[in-house]
Steps between C-alpha positions, in 0.01 A plus 500: 500500500177557689341838452261667739137426436222256578540126535252270327409157633354294216271223615223544757510155654574449868877565488482787252230675702686444828826630356329807357339569838839477671650752256208744482561645845853609399489584129270563207372156400277370223336155505402360160226238463447331164124476563344845462196406710728381781697825483186713520364299793829523688532872436147563626492263797870535596513122545604190306249257640578230244870460577571689823181521707493714812771743387426867437692646208683824587321806365823606329517178294388558141319198351485487121429266210683727255826324417648808332446697822685234698775469237585870537630439854868517595513138627275210399441225758348196328280297735339253261544121496795381291257373235383857432841667489575461131166647392523787745852592390387506137206726587723730704756530221224597260376791713822612671567874460725550200521123465743486793404272788560631852718293738322180608491295819281191519350317797419182304641168619518182298558350158286567195307186419582361158814701432660429839632858514565704813380860512839649409514273195151613396607861550814460291295364211229766531674822601872443460795562727508876436211561743602498867327208668498276806295280730369567852457181701495364852266388780192718460138399549290769332248549781775567756670756275164668436442524877835673544674211675879479460666305220843479338560440130785477248516703180731331250630635170812427300572874498610566858443876475139445393445233768625738769307800370172312461539342845558841659197642319262222607643454851306669778208478738485144629675356190875442525657437159849366438666490157684227312651437158401131497197531273500134390546368856218709644266390220586131536437525873162667447391231256620191685370599843143485370546142382649404837205663678272253322721214624489619860124555475462139386714378791300700753172392342605137537576560868868409467601735779735788565815289467402418143418865434844611617668231290307598187579869542870427553533254214289729284740784572784271387314435172436871449866582561630229266278619215568866573878468506495289182294779339756766590369606841712555809478260798444782751184611317329178602580562866346847480158660484414386147615145577467362852287793617230463235522120516433493875206739468339325205538148635374573852268802478127434491453784249712316242296403193752238390500339844121486485517321167718233663271467801195445279681253274587296809132500592412347164359807328545522120745765387247676274254536788774629732607769255141603429428543871827687557402795281866606466799377302714237676825542308646174630250302291622666179866502600544138612546344155733777368711479818535122457576537129772758561648277770516207256667717235764602756531146641386620844330253734171638643301206643253713701417708194462188286261353757287816492485482119374143512232586754387801297472301177310224678753225437549426871296546817635745762551229763687278254725792398591554866580131546725497195694801627553327833614181324782669309848360558700669782780729384745765623312819585731733304 
């Protein structure tokens, strides 16, 4: 399925740049930036000061704003926010050599706002099932990957042969990559964990303590698993890297953007001001309402997610949301 040749990482944000840096020491790698001025600056300075300050880009990494150049690669790694996926896939299809899109792996996590679609659903509508495709997910702060620190990820695709082959290709250096065929489960986990990170950030910002943090993470994992299994995912996925692993990192790590959103909400900051100061996408903000909507459609109870939605839309104060969660009727744990 995968032919020899360069790999293109499309999207020069923090995670895309970090992932490209991790690959460039082992294989021919291209990093595509939509903004031509950004691409020229990065190519000249060998830095991405806007999204990944302090990291030197490997000399072997080719930085380009030419989408056709990137599209001619043997594997396309899409590192844009979910909101940009549909447009990028359309642009890629238009300039793909011979009109045939190369195999695709995306790093995006979350639901598309408005449509409520996951990345694989966007891909199916844009590129079709004939193109080999999958998702790479798991606990991975961009700055640590860029610095060459160890991480472990899961590459999921419905086609097991492609999942295995792509995982073997990308595995190496300080990145350990497992493969899975649970595409839906891995994507649900990646979306829901960001919403739960906002909840834990709110709890920590309110000073509710480490007991409350542990309870929220555990009950949040139960919510994630219920929704994921009802959506066709496998229970073991949510105990793995893309589930519990990424959830633990995102809810407790100080580099987590979604956790920071929760912390600032608890301190009384308006959401618009928080997002403006963040300078990066916090996918949990966009994913909260679609996660809750999908849960309602599947008749899945997700009280932590519902509380986050109400805080984000301003219908309840963070402290009141916490009190209402604590006041829920006792029930059997499982």
